[in-house]
C-alpha positions as CSV (number, residue, x, y, z in Angstrom):
1,M,-70.9,-69.1,-49.9
2,I,-68.7,-68.7,-53.0
3,L,-70.4,-66.3,-55.5
4,H,-70.0,-66.6,-59.2
5,Q,-68.9,-63.4,-61.1
6,K,-72.4,-62.2,-62.0
7,Q,-73.5,-62.5,-58.4
8,K,-70.5,-60.6,-57.2
9,N,-71.3,-57.7,-59.5
10,I,-74.8,-57.4,-57.9
11,V,-73.4,-57.5,-54.3
12,K,-70.7,-55.0,-55.1
13,S,-73.1,-52.5,-56.7
14,K,-73.9,-49.4,-54.7
15,A,-77.2,-48.8,-56.5
16,R,-80.2,-48.2,-54.3
17,F,-82.5,-50.2,-56.5
18,K,-81.2,-53.3,-58.3
19,V,-83.1,-55.0,-61.1
20,V,-82.0,-58.6,-61.6
21,R,-83.1,-60.5,-64.6
22,A,-81.9,-64.1,-64.3
23,G,-82.4,-67.6,-65.7
24,R,-83.8,-70.6,-63.8
25,R,-81.4,-72.2,-61.4
26,S,-78.9,-69.4,-61.9
27,G,-78.4,-68.8,-58.2
28,K,-80.6,-65.8,-57.8
29,S,-82.6,-67.0,-54.7
30,T,-79.5,-68.3,-53.0
31,L,-77.8,-64.9,-53.6
32,E,-80.7,-63.0,-52.1
33,I,-80.7,-65.2,-48.9
34,E,-77.0,-64.3,-48.4
35,D,-77.5,-60.7,-49.2
36,M,-80.5,-60.3,-46.8
37,L,-78.7,-62.0,-44.0
38,F,-75.5,-60.0,-44.5
39,F,-77.6,-56.7,-44.5
40,A,-79.7,-57.6,-41.5
41,M,-76.8,-58.7,-39.3
42,A,-74.5,-55.9,-40.2
43,K,-76.4,-53.4,-38.1
44,G,-79.1,-53.4,-35.5
45,D,-82.7,-52.3,-35.7
46,R,-83.1,-53.1,-39.4
47,N,-86.2,-54.4,-41.1
48,V,-85.8,-56.6,-44.2
49,F,-88.8,-57.6,-46.3
50,Y,-88.8,-60.6,-48.6
51,I,-91.8,-60.9,-50.8
52,A,-92.5,-63.9,-53.0
53,P,-95.4,-64.2,-55.5
54,T,-97.5,-66.3,-52.9
55,Q,-97.3,-67.2,-49.3
56,R,-97.0,-70.8,-50.2
57,Q,-93.9,-70.1,-52.4
58,A,-92.4,-67.9,-49.7
59,R,-92.6,-70.8,-47.3
60,S,-91.5,-73.6,-49.7
61,I,-88.8,-71.8,-51.6
62,I,-87.2,-69.3,-49.3
63,W,-88.3,-69.9,-45.7
64,E,-86.8,-73.4,-45.5
65,A,-83.6,-72.4,-47.2
66,L,-83.3,-69.3,-44.9
67,K,-83.7,-71.4,-41.8
68,S,-81.1,-73.9,-43.1
69,R,-78.6,-71.1,-43.7
70,L,-79.1,-69.7,-40.2
71,A,-78.3,-73.1,-38.7
72,G,-80.1,-72.3,-35.4
73,I,-79.0,-68.7,-35.2
74,G,-81.8,-66.2,-34.3
75,E,-85.3,-66.6,-33.1
76,I,-87.7,-68.3,-35.6
77,N,-91.4,-67.6,-35.7
78,E,-92.9,-70.3,-37.9
79,S,-96.5,-69.1,-38.0
80,R,-95.6,-65.5,-39.0
81,L,-92.5,-66.4,-41.1
82,E,-90.4,-63.9,-39.2
83,V,-86.8,-64.2,-38.0
84,K,-85.1,-62.1,-35.3
85,V,-81.3,-62.2,-35.9
86,P,-78.4,-60.9,-33.8
87,T,-76.3,-58.1,-35.2
88,R,-72.6,-57.1,-35.0
89,D,-73.4,-54.2,-32.7
90,G,-75.1,-56.4,-30.1
91,K,-78.6,-55.5,-31.2
92,H,-81.2,-57.3,-33.4
93,S,-82.8,-57.0,-36.8
94,Y,-85.8,-58.6,-38.3
95,I,-86.5,-60.5,-41.6
96,F,-90.1,-60.7,-42.7
97,I,-91.1,-63.3,-45.3
98,A,-94.5,-63.0,-47.1
99,G,-96.5,-63.6,-50.2
100,W,-97.6,-60.8,-52.5
101,E,-101.2,-61.5,-51.7
102,N,-100.5,-60.4,-48.1
103,R,-98.9,-57.1,-49.1
104,E,-101.5,-55.0,-47.2
105,N,-99.9,-56.4,-43.9
106,F,-96.9,-54.2,-44.7
107,R,-98.8,-50.9,-45.1
108,G,-97.4,-48.3,-42.6
109,M,-94.3,-50.3,-41.7
110,K,-90.7,-49.1,-42.1
111,A,-88.2,-51.1,-44.1
112,H,-84.4,-50.8,-44.6
113,K,-84.2,-53.4,-47.4
114,E,-86.9,-55.0,-49.6
115,V,-86.5,-58.0,-51.9
116,F,-89.2,-58.9,-54.5
117,D,-88.7,-62.4,-56.0
118,E,-90.3,-63.5,-59.3
119,V,-91.6,-60.0,-60.0
120,D,-93.1,-60.8,-63.3
121,T,-95.7,-63.1,-61.6
122,M,-97.0,-60.3,-59.3
123,K,-100.3,-58.7,-60.4
124,N,-100.7,-55.0,-59.8
125,F,-97.1,-54.9,-58.8
126,F,-96.5,-51.2,-59.4
127,I,-99.6,-50.2,-57.5
128,G,-98.4,-52.1,-54.5
129,W,-94.9,-50.8,-54.9
130,Q,-95.9,-47.2,-55.1
131,E,-98.6,-47.3,-52.3
132,I,-97.0,-49.7,-49.8
133,F,-93.4,-50.6,-50.3
134,R,-91.8,-47.5,-51.7
135,P,-93.2,-45.3,-48.9
136,A,-91.8,-47.9,-46.4
137,L,-88.3,-46.9,-47.5
138,T,-88.7,-43.1,-47.2
139,D,-87.8,-42.6,-43.6
140,T,-84.9,-45.1,-43.6
141,G,-83.4,-44.3,-47.0
142,G,-83.6,-48.0,-47.7
143,C,-82.9,-50.0,-50.8
144,A,-84.7,-52.7,-52.8
145,T,-83.9,-55.6,-55.2
146,F,-86.3,-56.7,-57.9
147,I,-85.5,-60.1,-59.2
148,G,-87.0,-62.8,-61.5
149,T,-87.2,-64.6,-64.8
150,P,-89.1,-62.6,-67.4
151,K,-92.7,-63.3,-68.4
152,A,-94.3,-61.8,-71.5
153,E,-97.8,-61.6,-69.9
154,N,-96.8,-59.5,-66.9
155,P,-93.6,-57.6,-67.8
156,N,-92.8,-55.8,-64.5
157,L,-89.0,-56.4,-64.9
158,R,-89.1,-54.8,-68.3
159,R,-90.9,-51.8,-66.9
160,L,-88.3,-51.5,-64.1
161,E,-85.4,-51.7,-66.7
162,K,-87.1,-48.9,-68.6
163,M,-87.2,-46.8,-65.5
164,A,-83.5,-47.5,-65.0
165,E,-82.8,-45.8,-68.3
166,T,-83.5,-42.4,-66.8
167,D,-83.2,-42.9,-63.0
168,T,-79.7,-43.2,-61.7
169,D,-80.9,-44.8,-58.5
170,Y,-81.5,-48.0,-60.5
171,E,-79.0,-50.5,-61.9
172,V,-79.9,-53.5,-64.1
173,F,-78.2,-56.9,-64.0
174,H,-78.7,-59.8,-66.3
175,F,-77.3,-63.3,-66.0
176,T,-78.3,-66.7,-67.4
177,T,-78.4,-70.3,-66.1
178,N,-75.2,-70.8,-68.0
179,D,-73.5,-68.3,-65.7
180,N,-74.0,-70.7,-62.7
181,P,-70.9,-72.9,-62.6
182,H,-72.7,-75.3,-60.3
183,I,-75.1,-76.4,-63.0
184,P,-73.7,-79.5,-65.0
185,P,-73.1,-78.5,-68.6
186,E,-74.8,-81.7,-69.8
187,E,-78.1,-80.5,-68.2
188,L,-77.9,-77.3,-70.1
189,V,-77.3,-79.2,-73.4
190,K,-80.2,-81.5,-72.6
191,A,-82.5,-78.5,-71.8
192,R,-81.6,-76.8,-75.1
193,Q,-82.4,-80.0,-77.0
194,E,-85.7,-80.7,-75.3
195,L,-87.3,-77.3,-75.0
196,D,-88.7,-75.2,-77.8
197,P,-86.4,-72.2,-78.6
198,D,-88.7,-69.5,-77.1
199,T,-89.0,-71.4,-73.7
200,Y,-85.2,-71.9,-73.5
201,K,-84.6,-68.2,-74.3
202,Q,-87.0,-67.0,-71.6
203,E,-86.4,-69.6,-68.8
204,F,-82.6,-70.2,-69.2
205,L,-81.2,-67.2,-71.0
206,A,-83.7,-64.8,-69.3
207,E,-84.4,-63.0,-72.5
208,Y,-87.6,-61.0,-73.2
209,L,-90.1,-62.5,-75.6
210,D,-92.5,-60.2,-77.3
211,N,-96.1,-61.2,-76.8
212,A,-96.9,-61.9,-80.5
213,G,-100.7,-61.4,-80.1
214,S,-100.5,-58.3,-78.0
215,L,-102.2,-55.2,-79.4
216,F,-100.0,-52.7,-77.6
217,R,-96.3,-52.6,-77.7
218,Y,-95.4,-52.5,-74.0
219,D,-92.6,-50.0,-74.1
220,Y,-94.7,-47.6,-76.2
221,L,-97.6,-48.0,-73.7
222,I,-95.3,-46.9,-71.0
223,D,-94.2,-44.0,-73.2
224,V,-97.7,-42.6,-73.3
225,F,-97.2,-41.0,-69.9
226,T,-94.2,-39.0,-71.1
227,N,-95.3,-38.4,-74.7
228,T,-95.8,-35.0,-76.1
229,V,-98.5,-34.7,-78.8
230,E,-99.7,-31.8,-81.0
231,K,-102.9,-30.2,-79.8
232,K,-105.4,-28.0,-81.5
233,G,-107.6,-27.3,-78.4
234,E,-110.5,-29.7,-79.1
235,K,-111.7,-31.1,-75.7
236,Y,-113.5,-34.3,-75.0
237,L,-115.1,-36.0,-71.9
238,L,-115.5,-39.8,-71.6
239,V,-117.6,-41.2,-68.8
240,D,-117.7,-44.8,-67.6
241,V,-120.7,-45.1,-65.2
242,A,-120.3,-47.4,-62.2
243,G,-122.2,-50.6,-62.0
244,D,-123.0,-52.5,-58.8
245,G,-120.5,-53.4,-56.1
246,D,-117.2,-51.6,-55.7
247,D,-117.2,-50.0,-59.2
248,K,-116.5,-46.3,-59.5
249,S,-117.7,-43.8,-62.1
250,I,-114.8,-42.5,-64.1
251,F,-114.5,-39.2,-65.9
252,S,-111.7,-38.9,-68.4
253,F,-110.8,-35.4,-69.8
254,W,-108.9,-35.0,-73.1
255,E,-107.5,-32.2,-75.2
256,D,-107.2,-33.7,-78.6
257,L,-105.2,-36.9,-78.0
258,E,-103.9,-36.0,-74.6
259,E,-105.7,-37.1,-71.4
260,Y,-105.1,-34.2,-69.1
261,R,-107.2,-35.2,-66.1
262,R,-109.2,-38.0,-64.6
263,E,-111.8,-38.0,-61.8
264,E,-113.2,-41.0,-60.0
265,F,-116.3,-41.2,-57.8
266,K,-117.8,-44.0,-55.7
267,G,-121.5,-44.2,-54.9
268,L,-122.6,-41.6,-57.5
269,N,-126.1,-42.3,-58.7
270,T,-127.5,-41.5,-62.1
271,E,-128.6,-38.0,-61.2
272,G,-125.2,-37.4,-59.7
273,V,-123.4,-38.5,-62.8
274,I,-125.6,-36.3,-65.0
275,N,-125.0,-33.2,-62.8
276,K,-121.2,-33.9,-62.9
277,I,-121.3,-34.0,-66.7
278,I,-123.2,-30.8,-66.9
279,E,-120.8,-29.2,-64.4
280,Y,-117.6,-30.4,-66.1
281,A,-118.9,-29.5,-69.6
282,S,-119.4,-25.9,-68.5
283,Q,-116.2,-25.7,-66.5
284,D,-113.9,-27.2,-69.1
285,K,-115.9,-25.8,-72.1
286,I,-116.5,-29.2,-73.6
287,P,-119.3,-29.4,-76.2
288,Y,-121.9,-32.1,-75.7
289,S,-121.1,-33.6,-79.1
290,H,-117.6,-34.3,-77.7
291,I,-119.0,-36.2,-74.7
292,A,-119.5,-40.0,-74.7
293,V,-121.0,-42.2,-72.0
294,D,-120.9,-46.0,-71.9
295,G,-124.6,-46.7,-72.4
296,I,-124.5,-50.3,-71.2
297,G,-126.2,-51.1,-67.8
298,E,-126.2,-48.2,-65.4
299,G,-124.9,-45.8,-68.0
300,S,-128.0,-46.1,-70.2
301,G,-130.0,-43.8,-67.9
302,V,-127.3,-41.2,-68.2
303,A,-126.7,-41.4,-71.9
304,T,-130.4,-41.0,-72.8
305,N,-131.3,-38.3,-70.4
306,S,-133.0,-35.3,-72.0
307,R,-130.7,-32.9,-70.0
308,L,-127.8,-34.3,-72.0
309,N,-129.1,-34.0,-75.5
310,G,-126.3,-34.3,-78.0
311,I,-123.9,-36.6,-76.1
312,V,-122.8,-39.9,-77.6
313,N,-124.4,-43.1,-76.3
314,Y,-121.5,-45.4,-76.8
315,K,-122.1,-49.1,-77.0
316,G,-119.2,-51.2,-77.9
317,S,-121.3,-54.2,-78.9
318,F,-122.8,-52.3,-81.9
319,S,-121.5,-52.9,-85.4
320,A,-118.3,-51.2,-86.4
321,I,-118.6,-48.0,-88.3
322,K,-118.0,-48.5,-92.0
323,T,-115.3,-45.9,-92.9
324,D,-113.4,-47.6,-95.8
325,E,-114.0,-48.1,-99.5
326,D,-114.0,-51.7,-100.6
327,I,-110.4,-52.3,-101.6
328,T,-111.6,-55.1,-104.1
329,R,-113.2,-52.3,-106.3
330,L,-111.1,-50.4,-108.6
331,P,-111.2,-46.6,-108.1
332,N,-112.6,-44.3,-110.8
333,V,-114.3,-47.2,-112.6
334,G,-118.0,-46.6,-113.3
335,Y,-119.3,-50.2,-113.2
336,T,-121.5,-49.6,-110.2
337,K,-123.7,-46.8,-108.9
338,E,-123.0,-47.8,-105.3
339,V,-119.8,-47.1,-103.5
340,P,-119.3,-50.1,-101.2
341,L,-118.2,-49.3,-97.7
342,V,-116.6,-51.9,-95.5
343,S,-115.3,-52.5,-92.0
344,E,-113.0,-55.4,-91.1
345,Y,-114.0,-55.2,-87.4
346,R,-116.5,-57.5,-85.6
347,N,-117.9,-54.7,-83.4
348,L,-117.4,-51.1,-82.5
349,R,-115.3,-51.9,-79.4
350,S,-112.8,-53.9,-81.5
351,Q,-112.6,-51.1,-84.0
352,C,-111.9,-48.6,-81.3
353,L,-109.4,-50.9,-79.6
354,F,-107.4,-51.4,-82.7
355,T,-107.5,-47.7,-83.5
356,L,-106.2,-47.0,-80.0
357,A,-103.4,-49.5,-80.4
358,S,-102.4,-47.9,-83.7
359,R,-102.2,-44.5,-82.0
360,V,-100.3,-45.8,-78.9
361,N,-97.8,-47.7,-81.1
362,A,-97.2,-44.6,-83.1
363,H,-96.6,-42.4,-80.0
364,K,-99.7,-40.3,-80.9
365,I,-101.4,-40.7,-77.5
366,A,-100.4,-38.9,-74.3
367,S,-101.6,-38.9,-70.8
368,R,-100.8,-36.7,-67.8
369,V,-102.5,-38.9,-65.2
370,G,-100.3,-40.8,-62.7
371,G,-100.3,-43.1,-59.7
372,E,-102.9,-45.8,-59.5
373,F,-104.8,-44.5,-62.6
374,R,-101.7,-44.9,-64.7
375,E,-100.8,-48.4,-63.4
376,K,-104.4,-49.7,-64.0
377,I,-104.5,-48.4,-67.5
378,I,-101.1,-50.0,-68.3
379,E,-102.1,-53.3,-66.8
380,E,-105.5,-53.4,-68.6
381,L,-104.3,-52.4,-72.1
382,S,-101.2,-54.6,-72.0
383,T,-103.5,-57.6,-71.6
384,Y,-105.5,-57.1,-74.8
385,Q,-104.8,-59.5,-77.7
386,D,-105.8,-59.9,-81.3
387,A,-108.5,-62.6,-80.8
388,S,-109.6,-62.8,-84.4
389,K,-111.1,-66.1,-85.4
390,G,-110.3,-66.3,-89.1
391,D,-113.8,-65.2,-90.3
392,G,-112.6,-62.0,-91.9
393,K,-113.5,-59.8,-89.0
394,T,-110.8,-58.4,-86.7
395,Y,-111.7,-58.9,-83.1
396,A,-110.1,-57.9,-79.7
397,T,-110.1,-59.8,-76.5
398,P,-113.6,-59.6,-74.9
399,K,-114.0,-57.5,-71.8
400,D,-115.1,-60.4,-69.7
401,D,-111.9,-62.3,-70.6
402,I,-109.8,-59.3,-69.5
403,K,-111.8,-59.1,-66.3
404,A,-111.0,-62.8,-65.6
405,L,-107.3,-62.3,-66.3
406,I,-106.7,-59.2,-64.1
407,G,-109.4,-59.9,-61.4
408,R,-111.4,-56.7,-62.0
409,S,-113.3,-54.8,-64.7
410,P,-111.0,-52.9,-67.1
411,D,-113.0,-49.6,-66.6
412,H,-110.0,-47.3,-66.7
413,S,-108.9,-48.2,-70.2
414,D,-112.5,-48.2,-71.3
415,T,-112.5,-44.5,-71.4
416,W,-109.5,-44.5,-73.7
417,I,-111.3,-47.0,-76.0
418,M,-114.3,-44.7,-76.0
419,R,-112.1,-41.7,-76.9
420,M,-111.3,-43.5,-80.2
421,Y,-114.9,-43.4,-81.2
422,F,-114.4,-39.8,-82.1
423,E,-111.2,-40.7,-84.1
424,V,-113.2,-43.3,-86.1
425,V,-116.0,-40.9,-86.8
426,A,-113.5,-38.2,-87.8
427,K,-112.6,-40.2,-90.9
428,I,-115.9,-38.9,-92.3
429,S,-114.4,-35.5,-92.7
430,T,-111.2,-36.8,-94.3
431,V,-112.9,-38.7,-97.1
432,H,-112.6,-36.7,-100.3
433,N,-114.8,-38.8,-102.6
434,P,-118.2,-37.0,-102.4
435,E,-120.2,-40.2,-102.8
436,V,-118.3,-42.0,-100.1
437,H,-118.5,-39.0,-97.9
438,S,-122.3,-39.0,-98.3
439,K,-122.5,-42.7,-97.4
440,L,-120.4,-42.2,-94.3
441,Q,-122.6,-39.4,-93.1
442,D,-125.7,-41.6,-93.6
443,Q,-124.1,-44.5,-91.8
444,F,-123.1,-42.3,-88.8
445,R,-126.7,-41.0,-88.5
446,R,-128.0,-44.6,-88.6
447,N,-125.6,-45.5,-85.8
448,E,-126.8,-42.6,-83.7
449,N,-130.4,-43.7,-84.3
450,D,-129.5,-47.2,-83.4
451,F,-128.1,-46.0,-80.1
452,T,-131.3,-44.2,-79.3
453,L,-133.6,-47.0,-80.4
454,N,-131.7,-49.7,-78.5
455,S,-131.5,-47.6,-75.3
456,S,-135.3,-47.2,-75.3
457,R,-135.9,-51.0,-75.4
């Protein structure tokens, strides 16, 4: 195979982890077949993993091309999508082909080289990478290649490129469809004419497109886990109580706007959650007025328990808290005895979500949690959109829609959203107009009474 220059740069690189962002029909899959075969056959007893987004894609895109390139060399296992190939030293190596949905089959195996194709279409990619595939390289000192065309909805390549900014084990490569000399120029001209500019940029030029409706800037969301924020020592505890099935109760601990710890429990009943809250409040010196529990469903029995008097019974479906003066009224004009208060949000959840987005996008949120917790928070929050319907009320993507998109309930980011309740309420103490201040206090008390009234129904 004759490589074009951009392909040669990738093959010659000594980087352990290669991130390849490439346009459609640019030769990325063909390159990986050659690279895998060369690596596997250079030395015996090597394991090479090739992971496509789905098993069906693995078979239709790579498997047939791989067999064709081998031209009868090696032992083919059609049912398992495995190839045993001879090596230069008279031994054998193995190439395993699979879909991302079958990633659990690789848990506990050792790998010398891993290839992930179309990374931006793999859900929960970083959880699988950290729990299954990265450990598989530990004993062997193996390498990995991450390759694909960027997608705004699931920006794993973008995340990997950001990691490469500080980790010298990574190197980033970018080439376009135009870089493939085997594509007829007239086809590229036709594609540019027929496709809308954004599609052409993403699919052929492999450029990132910002998700225009996204509430959270993706790079800034990643930064949360390395941010440093000013702290005054105020502590908070947010609790999302497990529902039925595989849900887990989540306890999120904050010092001001930094999450410093997170605990997760499965099978904890109402009494168990209450006892944990009492224990943690004492242990971490968290006042009950700084504790919020999601009072929907199973959480209602916790939030209204007499042993926890003073905690906040958070319900995102309630009306947003009115914290702003009506901007259509002129200040210091005495044509009304009433000081109108407004909120542009459809409900409290949307108000808290947009507040959280404003803090994240200003680098004013930090978190010290890592691993699976971090990856789930990033995945959940990066999915939220501005879903306003033009009725004058700002609205965020409903929770049920997020659940449908990611295949699970976004419980981990719910605690972050709940944390913003206290930020919204804090505006009461920053309003200097005495009349507005008084109205805000009245409204806050009404919200608290609504929480209690609705919970008792």
